C-alpha positions, -999 to +999 in steps of 0.1 A: +000+000+000+015+033-011+013+066+008-016+079-013-036+047-005-029+050+032-040+087+032-073+077+015-077+049+041-073+074+070-093+102+055-125+090+071-111+096+106-113+134+102-141+157+095-123+188+084-123+197+048-114+227+026-144+249+018-146+278-007-137+304+019-110+283+037-077+300+044-048+290+021-072+272-003-048+270-033-074+256-057-098+285-050-069+309-055-063+295-090-100+296-100-102+332-087-071+343-107-085+329-139-118+346-133-101+380-124-080+379-156-111+370-177-132+398-162-104+423-167-101+415-204-138+415-207-140+450-191-113+463-214-131+449-244-164+466-234-145+499-231-130+495-266-164+486-281-180+516-264-156+538-283-163+520-315-130+503-317-128+471-337-120+436-324-086+437-342-078+469-325-087+454-291-065+423-297-036+444-309-038+469-280-049+448-251-048+410-255-012+410-268+000+421-233-014+388-218-008+362-245+026+345-252+039+355-286+056+331-310+083+356-319+112+353-294+122+389-300+087+401-290+088+379-260+119+396-247+099+428-247+071+411-228+086+385-206+057+385-181+035+369-207+052+336-198+031+337-166+000+357-177-009+335-206-017+305-183-043+326-164-058+344-193-087+337-216-102+360-242-138+371-238-147+351-270-138+319-251-165+320-224-175+284-228-138+274-230-133+293-197-162+275-180-150+241-193-114+248-181-126+258-146-147+227-144-118+205-152-094+226-130-117+222-100-122+184-107-086+174-110-073+201-086-097+188-059-086+152-064-049+162-064-053+182-032-069+153-015-041+129-026-009+150-025-018+180-003-029+216-007+006+229-013+012+208-044-016+223-065-003+257-074+033+246-082+022+218-105-002+243-123+027+267-127+052+240-138+028+228-165+023+263-178+060+272-178+071+240-195+044+244-221+054+281-227+092+273-229+084+246-255+062+270-275+090+295-276+117+270-284+097+254-312+090+287-328+126+298-325+138+269-347+106+268-369+093+303-370+055+306-372+041+340-381+016+358-357+009+328-335+002+332-298-005+309-268-032+317-243-053+297-219-049+274-189-053+241-208-016+230-204-016+238-167-048+219-161-035+189-180-005+190-158-027+188-127-047+160-142-016+140-152-001+145-117-031+132-099-035+103-123+002+093-120-001+092-082-032+072-079-046+060-113-071+035-097-087+062-075-125+062-083-147+092-087-185+095-090-188+065-067-225+068-066-226+055-102-222+018-097-186+014-085-174+047-098-151+058-126-113+052-123-093+084-124-073+073-154-105+069-174-116+105-165-081+117-175-084+100-208-118+116-215-104+151-207-073+144-228-095+135-258-118+165-254-087+188-252-070+174-282-102+175-303-105+212-295-071+219-310-072+194-339-074+222-366-045+242-352-008+239-358+011+210-343+029+233-319-003+237-298-008+200-295+028+195-285+026+223-260-004+205-243+015+172-243+044+190-225+020+200-198+010+164-194+047+153-191+054+181-166+026+169-143+036+132-146+073+140-140+064+159-109+046+130-094+073+105-103+099+126-087+078+130-056+076+092-054+114+092-050+114+119-024+121+149-047+095+176-040+096+202-067+070+224-048+092+230-017+113+258-031+083+275-046+062+274-014+092+285+006+097+315-017+060+324-014+062+322+024+093+343+025+077+370+003+045+370+024+066+373+056+090+399+042+077+427+063+069+406+094+093+413+122+113+383+132+120+375+169+156+369+179+164+333+185+175+324+220+209+306+220+215+278+244+241+285+271+268+260+281+249+252+313+218+243+293+237+221+270+254+204+299+223+197+321+195+195+296+211+178+266+204+141+273+218+129+240+200+113+211+183+086+231+150+095+247+145+085+283+111+071+275+087+068+246+055+087+249+024+072+234-002+098+225-038+091+234-061+088+205-082+119+203-102+135+176-083+168+180-050+150+174-065+132+143-077+165+129-043+181+135-025+154+115-051+154+087-047+191+084-010+186+080-017+160+053-040+183+035-014+210+035+018+191+027+009+155+018+012+122+036+050+120+031+055+149+055+044+129+085+068+117+111+070+080+121+052+088+153+023+105+134+020+076+110+019+051+138-007+073+156-029+072+125-025+034+122-036+030+158-065+054+153-076+035+122-076+002+141-096+017+170-121+031+145-126-004+130-131-021+164 
Protein backbone atom coordinates (compact mmCIF):
# COMPACT_ATOMS: atom_id res chain seq x y z
CA UNK A 1 0.00 0.00 0.00
CA UNK A 2 1.45 3.35 -1.07
CA UNK A 3 1.34 6.62 0.82
CA UNK A 4 -1.58 7.90 -1.26
CA UNK A 5 -3.59 4.74 -0.53
CA UNK A 6 -2.87 5.04 3.18
CA UNK A 7 -4.01 8.65 3.16
CA UNK A 8 -7.31 7.72 1.51
CA UNK A 9 -7.72 4.94 4.08
CA UNK A 10 -7.28 7.36 7.00
CA UNK A 11 -9.34 10.19 5.50
CA UNK A 12 -12.54 8.95 7.13
CA UNK A 13 -11.05 9.57 10.58
CA UNK A 14 -11.25 13.37 10.24
CA UNK A 15 -14.12 15.69 9.52
CA UNK A 16 -12.29 18.83 8.43
CA UNK A 17 -12.34 19.72 4.76
CA UNK A 18 -11.45 22.68 2.61
CA UNK A 19 -14.37 24.92 1.81
CA UNK A 20 -14.63 27.76 -0.69
CA UNK A 21 -13.65 30.35 1.88
CA UNK A 22 -11.03 28.28 3.66
CA UNK A 23 -7.73 29.98 4.38
CA UNK A 24 -4.85 28.99 2.07
CA UNK A 25 -7.17 27.19 -0.34
CA UNK A 26 -4.80 27.02 -3.33
CA UNK A 27 -7.43 25.60 -5.68
CA UNK A 28 -9.82 28.46 -5.02
CA UNK A 29 -6.93 30.89 -5.55
CA UNK A 30 -6.28 29.47 -9.04
CA UNK A 31 -9.96 29.64 -10.01
CA UNK A 32 -10.16 33.21 -8.71
CA UNK A 33 -7.08 34.31 -10.66
CA UNK A 34 -8.49 32.89 -13.90
CA UNK A 35 -11.81 34.62 -13.25
CA UNK A 36 -10.15 37.95 -12.43
CA UNK A 37 -8.04 37.93 -15.60
CA UNK A 38 -11.09 37.03 -17.69
CA UNK A 39 -13.21 39.81 -16.19
CA UNK A 40 -10.38 42.30 -16.65
CA UNK A 41 -10.06 41.46 -20.35
CA UNK A 42 -13.84 41.53 -20.73
CA UNK A 43 -14.05 44.97 -19.11
CA UNK A 44 -11.34 46.33 -21.38
CA UNK A 45 -13.13 44.91 -24.40
CA UNK A 46 -16.39 46.61 -23.40
CA UNK A 47 -14.52 49.90 -23.09
CA UNK A 48 -13.00 49.47 -26.56
CA UNK A 49 -16.35 48.62 -28.14
CA UNK A 50 -17.96 51.58 -26.38
CA UNK A 51 -15.57 53.84 -28.27
CA UNK A 52 -16.33 52.02 -31.54
CA UNK A 53 -12.99 50.26 -31.69
CA UNK A 54 -12.77 47.06 -33.74
CA UNK A 55 -11.97 43.59 -32.40
CA UNK A 56 -8.61 43.67 -34.18
CA UNK A 57 -7.76 46.94 -32.47
CA UNK A 58 -8.69 45.41 -29.11
CA UNK A 59 -6.51 42.35 -29.73
CA UNK A 60 -3.56 44.41 -30.90
CA UNK A 61 -3.81 46.90 -28.05
CA UNK A 62 -4.87 44.76 -25.07
CA UNK A 63 -4.76 40.98 -25.52
CA UNK A 64 -1.18 41.02 -26.80
CA UNK A 65 0.01 42.06 -23.32
CA UNK A 66 -1.41 38.83 -21.83
CA UNK A 67 -0.78 36.15 -24.47
CA UNK A 68 2.56 34.45 -25.15
CA UNK A 69 3.93 35.51 -28.57
CA UNK A 70 5.60 33.08 -30.96
CA UNK A 71 8.31 35.59 -31.88
CA UNK A 72 11.18 35.30 -29.39
CA UNK A 73 12.17 38.94 -29.96
CA UNK A 74 8.68 40.14 -29.04
CA UNK A 75 8.77 37.88 -25.98
CA UNK A 76 11.93 39.58 -24.72
CA UNK A 77 9.94 42.83 -24.70
CA UNK A 78 7.06 41.15 -22.83
CA UNK A 79 8.64 38.48 -20.57
CA UNK A 80 5.73 38.54 -18.10
CA UNK A 81 3.52 36.86 -20.72
CA UNK A 82 5.22 33.57 -19.79
CA UNK A 83 3.09 33.72 -16.63
CA UNK A 84 0.02 35.72 -17.68
CA UNK A 85 -0.91 33.46 -20.62
CA UNK A 86 -1.70 30.51 -18.30
CA UNK A 87 -4.27 32.58 -16.38
CA UNK A 88 -5.83 34.44 -19.32
CA UNK A 89 -8.75 33.66 -21.59
CA UNK A 90 -10.22 35.96 -24.24
CA UNK A 91 -13.81 37.07 -23.84
CA UNK A 92 -14.72 35.12 -26.99
CA UNK A 93 -13.84 31.91 -25.13
CA UNK A 94 -16.48 32.05 -22.37
CA UNK A 95 -17.48 28.41 -22.80
CA UNK A 96 -13.84 27.43 -22.97
CA UNK A 97 -13.26 29.26 -19.68
CA UNK A 98 -16.19 27.50 -18.00
CA UNK A 99 -14.98 24.14 -19.30
CA UNK A 100 -11.43 24.80 -18.09
CA UNK A 101 -12.64 25.84 -14.64
CA UNK A 102 -14.73 22.68 -14.37
CA UNK A 103 -11.75 20.46 -15.16
CA UNK A 104 -9.45 22.59 -13.00
CA UNK A 105 -11.72 22.15 -10.01
CA UNK A 106 -12.24 18.42 -10.67
CA UNK A 107 -8.59 17.38 -10.98
CA UNK A 108 -7.33 20.07 -8.59
CA UNK A 109 -9.66 18.83 -5.85
CA UNK A 110 -8.57 15.21 -6.36
CA UNK A 111 -4.88 16.18 -6.39
CA UNK A 112 -5.28 18.24 -3.22
CA UNK A 113 -6.90 15.28 -1.48
CA UNK A 114 -4.13 12.90 -2.58
CA UNK A 115 -0.93 14.96 -2.47
CA UNK A 116 -1.78 17.97 -0.31
CA UNK A 117 -2.88 21.56 -0.72
CA UNK A 118 0.65 22.92 -1.27
CA UNK A 119 1.21 20.84 -4.42
CA UNK A 120 -1.63 22.29 -6.52
CA UNK A 121 -0.27 25.73 -7.45
CA UNK A 122 3.34 24.60 -8.15
CA UNK A 123 2.16 21.83 -10.49
CA UNK A 124 -0.16 24.28 -12.26
CA UNK A 125 2.73 26.72 -12.75
CA UNK A 126 5.19 24.01 -13.82
CA UNK A 127 2.76 22.82 -16.49
CA UNK A 128 2.29 26.35 -17.84
CA UNK A 129 5.99 27.22 -17.77
CA UNK A 130 7.13 24.02 -19.49
CA UNK A 131 4.44 24.44 -22.14
CA UNK A 132 5.43 28.08 -22.68
CA UNK A 133 9.15 27.29 -22.93
CA UNK A 134 8.44 24.58 -25.50
CA UNK A 135 6.23 26.95 -27.50
CA UNK A 136 9.02 29.54 -27.61
CA UNK A 137 11.72 26.98 -28.44
CA UNK A 138 9.67 25.38 -31.21
CA UNK A 139 8.96 28.71 -32.85
CA UNK A 140 12.58 29.77 -32.47
CA UNK A 141 13.76 26.89 -34.66
CA UNK A 142 10.65 26.76 -36.88
CA UNK A 143 9.28 30.30 -36.99
CA UNK A 144 5.49 30.64 -37.19
CA UNK A 145 4.08 34.04 -38.06
CA UNK A 146 1.64 35.76 -35.70
CA UNK A 147 0.87 32.75 -33.49
CA UNK A 148 0.19 33.18 -29.79
CA UNK A 149 -0.47 30.88 -26.83
CA UNK A 150 -3.17 31.72 -24.29
CA UNK A 151 -5.30 29.71 -21.88
CA UNK A 152 -4.94 27.40 -18.88
CA UNK A 153 -5.26 24.11 -20.77
CA UNK A 154 -1.63 22.99 -20.43
CA UNK A 155 -1.58 23.80 -16.70
CA UNK A 156 -4.83 21.93 -16.07
CA UNK A 157 -3.51 18.95 -18.03
CA UNK A 158 -0.48 19.03 -15.76
CA UNK A 159 -2.72 18.80 -12.67
CA UNK A 160 -4.71 15.98 -14.24
CA UNK A 161 -1.58 14.02 -15.18
CA UNK A 162 -0.05 14.51 -11.72
CA UNK A 163 -3.14 13.21 -9.92
CA UNK A 164 -3.51 10.26 -12.31
CA UNK A 165 0.16 9.30 -11.99
CA UNK A 166 -0.05 9.25 -8.19
CA UNK A 167 -3.24 7.19 -7.93
CA UNK A 168 -4.65 6.04 -11.31
CA UNK A 169 -7.06 3.54 -9.72
CA UNK A 170 -8.74 6.16 -7.51
CA UNK A 171 -12.46 6.18 -8.29
CA UNK A 172 -14.67 9.23 -8.73
CA UNK A 173 -18.46 9.51 -8.99
CA UNK A 174 -18.76 6.48 -6.73
CA UNK A 175 -22.55 6.84 -6.58
CA UNK A 176 -22.63 5.52 -10.19
CA UNK A 177 -22.17 1.78 -9.68
CA UNK A 178 -18.58 1.39 -8.46
CA UNK A 179 -17.38 4.73 -9.76
CA UNK A 180 -15.09 5.75 -12.59
CA UNK A 181 -11.29 5.17 -12.34
CA UNK A 182 -9.28 8.36 -12.40
CA UNK A 183 -7.28 7.27 -15.44
CA UNK A 184 -10.53 6.95 -17.43
CA UNK A 185 -11.58 10.48 -16.46
CA UNK A 186 -8.14 11.74 -17.45
CA UNK A 187 -8.39 9.97 -20.83
CA UNK A 188 -11.78 11.61 -21.45
CA UNK A 189 -10.41 15.07 -20.67
CA UNK A 190 -7.33 14.44 -22.81
CA UNK A 191 -9.50 13.46 -25.78
CA UNK A 192 -11.75 16.52 -25.36
CA UNK A 193 -8.73 18.83 -25.16
CA UNK A 194 -7.03 17.37 -28.24
CA UNK A 195 -10.25 17.48 -30.26
CA UNK A 196 -10.50 21.19 -29.46
CA UNK A 197 -7.12 21.93 -31.04
CA UNK A 198 -7.18 19.43 -33.92
CA UNK A 199 -7.44 22.18 -36.55
CA UNK A 200 -4.53 24.19 -35.15
CA UNK A 201 -0.82 23.89 -35.77
CA UNK A 202 1.08 20.95 -34.26
CA UNK A 203 2.90 23.26 -31.88
CA UNK A 204 -0.30 23.73 -29.84
CA UNK A 205 -0.79 19.97 -29.51
CA UNK A 206 2.83 19.47 -28.48
CA UNK A 207 2.55 22.31 -25.95
CA UNK A 208 -0.36 20.55 -24.27
CA UNK A 209 1.53 17.24 -24.29
CA UNK A 210 4.42 18.98 -22.53
CA UNK A 211 1.96 20.01 -19.81
CA UNK A 212 1.00 16.36 -19.35
CA UNK A 213 4.67 15.32 -19.15
CA UNK A 214 5.40 18.06 -16.59
CA UNK A 215 2.64 16.86 -14.26
CA UNK A 216 3.57 13.20 -14.58
CA UNK A 217 7.26 13.95 -14.02
CA UNK A 218 6.44 15.94 -10.86
CA UNK A 219 4.56 12.97 -9.38
CA UNK A 220 7.25 10.46 -10.34
CA UNK A 221 9.94 12.61 -8.72
CA UNK A 222 7.75 12.99 -5.64
CA UNK A 223 7.60 9.23 -5.38
CA UNK A 224 11.40 9.19 -5.05
CA UNK A 225 11.39 11.92 -2.39
CA UNK A 226 12.09 14.88 -4.70
CA UNK A 227 9.51 17.56 -3.96
CA UNK A 228 9.55 20.21 -6.69
CA UNK A 229 7.04 22.36 -4.82
CA UNK A 230 9.18 22.95 -1.73
CA UNK A 231 11.27 25.84 -3.06
CA UNK A 232 8.25 27.51 -4.61
CA UNK A 233 6.23 27.35 -1.40
CA UNK A 234 9.25 28.51 0.59
CA UNK A 235 9.69 31.49 -1.75
CA UNK A 236 6.02 32.37 -1.37
CA UNK A 237 6.20 32.17 2.42
CA UNK A 238 9.33 34.35 2.50
CA UNK A 239 7.67 36.97 0.31
CA UNK A 240 4.53 36.98 2.44
CA UNK A 241 6.58 37.33 5.63
CA UNK A 242 8.99 39.88 4.16
CA UNK A 243 7.68 42.70 6.33
CA UNK A 244 6.86 40.56 9.35
CA UNK A 245 9.26 41.31 12.24
CA UNK A 246 11.26 38.26 13.25
CA UNK A 247 11.98 37.50 16.88
CA UNK A 248 15.60 36.90 17.90
CA UNK A 249 16.43 33.27 18.49
CA UNK A 250 17.51 32.38 21.98
CA UNK A 251 20.86 30.60 22.00
CA UNK A 252 21.50 27.78 24.42
CA UNK A 253 24.14 28.48 27.06
CA UNK A 254 26.83 26.03 28.13
CA UNK A 255 24.89 25.21 31.30
CA UNK A 256 21.77 24.33 29.28
CA UNK A 257 23.73 22.07 26.97
CA UNK A 258 25.40 20.37 29.94
CA UNK A 259 22.33 19.74 32.08
CA UNK A 260 19.48 19.51 29.56
CA UNK A 261 21.07 17.76 26.57
CA UNK A 262 20.40 14.11 27.29
CA UNK A 263 21.81 12.87 24.00
CA UNK A 264 20.04 11.28 21.06
CA UNK A 265 18.28 8.58 23.08
CA UNK A 266 14.95 9.53 24.67
CA UNK A 267 14.51 8.53 28.33
CA UNK A 268 11.05 7.13 27.54
CA UNK A 269 8.67 6.76 24.62
CA UNK A 270 5.49 8.74 24.92
CA UNK A 271 2.39 7.17 23.44
CA UNK A 272 -0.21 9.76 22.49
CA UNK A 273 -3.80 9.12 23.44
CA UNK A 274 -6.11 8.77 20.48
CA UNK A 275 -8.20 11.93 20.32
CA UNK A 276 -10.23 13.53 17.57
CA UNK A 277 -8.29 16.79 18.02
CA UNK A 278 -5.00 14.99 17.38
CA UNK A 279 -6.47 13.23 14.33
CA UNK A 280 -7.74 16.52 12.90
CA UNK A 281 -4.34 18.12 13.45
CA UNK A 282 -2.54 15.36 11.55
CA UNK A 283 -5.10 15.36 8.72
CA UNK A 284 -4.74 19.13 8.37
CA UNK A 285 -1.00 18.58 7.99
CA UNK A 286 -1.66 15.97 5.27
CA UNK A 287 -4.03 18.35 3.47
CA UNK A 288 -1.37 21.05 3.48
CA UNK A 289 1.81 19.11 2.66
CA UNK A 290 0.87 15.53 1.78
CA UNK A 291 1.21 12.20 3.57
CA UNK A 292 4.97 12.01 3.08
CA UNK A 293 5.54 14.92 5.47
CA UNK A 294 4.35 12.95 8.51
CA UNK A 295 6.79 11.70 11.11
CA UNK A 296 6.98 8.03 12.07
CA UNK A 297 5.16 8.80 15.32
CA UNK A 298 2.30 10.50 13.45
CA UNK A 299 1.99 7.62 10.96
CA UNK A 300 1.92 5.14 13.84
CA UNK A 301 -0.72 7.27 15.56
CA UNK A 302 -2.94 7.19 12.46
CA UNK A 303 -2.54 3.43 12.15
CA UNK A 304 -3.56 3.01 15.79
CA UNK A 305 -6.51 5.37 15.34
CA UNK A 306 -7.62 3.49 12.22
CA UNK A 307 -7.59 0.20 14.15
CA UNK A 308 -9.57 1.75 16.99
CA UNK A 309 -12.11 3.05 14.48
CA UNK A 310 -12.58 -0.41 12.97
CA UNK A 311 -13.15 -2.09 16.35
